[in-house]
C-alpha positions in Angstrom: 94.4 43.8 96.4 92.0 41.3 98.0 89.2 42.7 95.8 91.1 41.5 92.7 91.4 37.9 93.9 89.1 35.3 92.4 89.1 32.1 94.5 89.1 28.9 92.5 85.7 27.1 92.5 87.6 23.8 92.7 89.3 24.9 95.9 86.0 26.2 97.3 84.3 22.9 96.5 87.1 20.9 98.1 87.1 22.9 101.2 83.3 22.6 101.4 83.7 18.8 101.1 86.2 18.6 104.0 84.5 21.3 106.1 83.3 18.8 108.7 86.9 18.0 109.6 87.6 21.7 110.4 90.5 21.8 108.0 90.8 24.6 105.4 93.3 24.1 102.5 94.8 27.3 101.0 94.7 27.6 97.2 98.4 27.1 96.7 98.5 23.9 98.7 95.5 22.5 96.8 97.2 23.2 93.5 100.5 21.8 94.7 98.6 18.6 95.6 96.9 18.7 92.3 100.2 18.8 90.4 101.5 15.8 92.4 98.3 13.9 91.8 98.3 14.8 88.1 102.0 13.8 87.5 101.5 10.6 89.6 98.4 9.5 87.6 100.1 10.4 84.3 103.2 8.4 85.3 101.2 5.3 86.2 99.2 5.6 83.0 102.3 5.9 80.8 104.1 3.2 82.7 101.4 0.6 81.9 101.5 1.5 78.2 105.3 1.8 77.5 106.3 0.4 74.2 109.5 0.3 72.2 108.0 -0.9 68.9 104.9 1.3 69.0 105.3 4.3 71.3 102.3 6.5 71.8 102.4 10.3 71.0 102.4 11.1 74.7 105.3 8.7 75.3 107.3 10.3 72.5 106.7 13.8 73.9 107.8 12.6 77.4 110.9 10.9 76.0 111.8 14.1 74.2 111.3 16.0 77.5 113.6 13.6 79.3 116.1 13.7 76.5 116.1 17.5 76.7 116.7 17.5 80.5 119.5 14.9 80.2 121.1 17.0 77.4 121.0 20.1 79.6 122.4 18.3 82.6 125.3 16.8 80.7 126.1 20.1 79.1 126.2 21.8 82.6 127.7 18.9 84.7 129.3 16.5 82.3 128.4 12.7 82.2 127.6 12.6 85.9 124.8 15.1 85.4 122.5 12.2 84.3 122.4 10.9 87.9 120.7 14.0 89.1 117.8 13.8 86.6 115.2 12.6 89.1 115.6 15.6 91.3 116.3 18.3 88.7 113.6 16.9 86.4 111.1 16.9 89.2 111.8 20.5 90.0 111.5 21.5 86.4 108.2 19.7 85.8 106.7 21.0 89.1 107.7 24.6 88.5 106.6 24.4 84.8 103.1 23.1 85.7 102.9 25.4 88.6 103.6 28.4 86.4 101.2 27.4 83.6 98.3 26.3 85.7 97.3 29.9 86.2 96.5 30.2 82.5 93.7 27.6 82.8 90.3 29.0 83.8 89.3 27.8 87.3 92.9 26.9 88.3 95.7 29.0 89.7 99.5 29.1 89.9 100.9 27.8 93.2 104.2 29.4 92.3 102.4 32.8 92.5 102.4 32.3 96.3 105.8 33.0 97.8 105.6 29.9 100.1 105.9 27.6 97.1 109.0 29.1 95.4 110.6 29.3 98.9 109.9 25.6 99.5 111.4 24.7 96.1 114.4 26.9 96.7 115.0 25.4 100.2 114.7 21.9 98.7 117.3 22.7 96.1 119.6 24.3 98.7 119.5 21.4 101.1 119.8 18.8 98.3 122.9 20.3 96.7 124.6 20.6 100.1 123.8 16.9 100.8 125.2 15.9 97.4 128.3 18.0 98.0 129.0 16.3 101.3 128.4 12.9 99.8 130.8 13.7 96.9 133.5 15.5 98.9 133.2 14.3 102.5 132.0 16.6 105.2 135.5 18.0 106.1 136.5 18.7 102.5 133.2 20.2 101.6 133.1 22.6 104.5 136.7 23.5 103.9 135.9 25.0 100.5 133.7 27.6 102.3 136.8 29.1 103.9 139.3 28.4 101.1 137.6 28.2 97.7 139.7 26.9 94.7 142.3 29.4 93.7 142.0 31.6 96.9 145.0 31.8 99.3 144.4 30.2 102.7 145.3 33.4 104.6 142.1 35.0 103.1 139.9 32.4 104.9 138.6 34.8 107.6 137.3 37.1 104.8 136.1 34.4 102.4 134.2 32.3 105.0 131.5 34.9 105.7 131.3 35.9 102.0 130.8 32.2 101.0 128.1 31.7 103.7 126.3 34.9 102.6 126.6 33.8 99.0 125.0 30.4 99.6 122.2 31.8 101.7 121.5 34.4 99.1 120.8 31.6 96.6 117.6 30.8 98.5 116.5 34.4 98.3 117.5 34.7 94.6 115.7 31.5 93.5 112.6 32.4 95.5 112.2 36.0 94.4 113.0 35.4 90.8 110.3 32.8 90.4 107.7 34.4 92.7 108.2 37.9 91.2 107.8 36.9 87.6 104.7 34.7 88.2 103.0 36.9 90.7 103.8 40.1 88.7 102.2 38.6 85.5 99.1 37.5 87.3 98.8 40.8 89.1 98.9 42.7 85.8 96.3 40.4 84.3 94.0 40.9 87.3 94.4 44.7 87.2 93.8 44.9 83.4 90.8 42.5 83.6 89.2 44.6 86.4 89.3 47.6 84.0 88.7 46.0 80.6 87.7 42.4 80.9 88.0 39.5 78.5 90.1 40.9 75.5 92.6 43.3 77.1 94.3 40.7 79.4 94.9 38.2 76.6 98.3 39.6 75.4 99.6 39.5 79.0 98.3 35.9 79.4 100.0 35.0 76.2 103.2 36.4 77.5 102.7 34.2 80.6 102.8 31.2 78.3 106.4 32.2 77.5 107.4 33.4 81.0 106.2 30.2 82.7 108.5 27.7 80.7 111.4 30.2 80.8 111.3 30.6 84.5 111.1 26.8 85.0 114.1 26.5 82.7 116.1 29.1 84.6 115.2 27.5 87.9 116.3 24.1 86.6 119.6 25.6 85.2 120.5 27.3 88.4 119.8 24.0 90.3 122.2 22.2 88.0 124.8 24.9 88.3 124.7 24.8 92.1 124.9 21.0 92.1 127.8 21.1 89.7 129.8 23.4 92.0 128.9 21.4 95.0 130.1 18.0 93.7 133.1 19.1 91.6 135.1 21.2 94.1 138.0 18.7 94.3 138.3 18.7 90.5 138.7 22.4 90.6 141.5 22.0 93.2 
């Protein structure tokens, strides 16, 4: 497996630059930082050029993206879904760019390393629990673990461990779904490229251009669903 790996020259150059400090940055951390820097610079660039009368092509594209995200959130969560746009939108953009970066020569997909999907999944998990506590109150929110809506109270001893396992499994589900699809696609490309380079891997790489946005959309949708269930428990009661 190690023989199939091709370290990024950008990461190698960066590590050579900081070598005197004794610090070595793994590929996936470098590309995570690259995404943050890219989005930050792009945001500052767009902010200084926002225009209502004469929007640029890039501004129109980004406005369409925001409109799409708001539409999805309101479909899944109702009018209150808009307030979660900063978190859900950030997750979507990060995962989308992380998935697609591997299609660019010299770059790599940080989401192909299990640490990154796990970090995203834990962030979502902690965030929706915090929002659930804020919306319901700590006592009411914890109560629904033992007595979910529509379940008789006498079943609490059975439902409590089931609910806890269910919520913990969401971290595993989010992590493995994203990691498995991205890593699997890159692994197939590397194997095919090691046998028949250049042309043969292209169909799989093209498939990656479809899988990447799809997995980002699924991750975003599940995040919105978990948020919706966390902040709307009382309404169900």
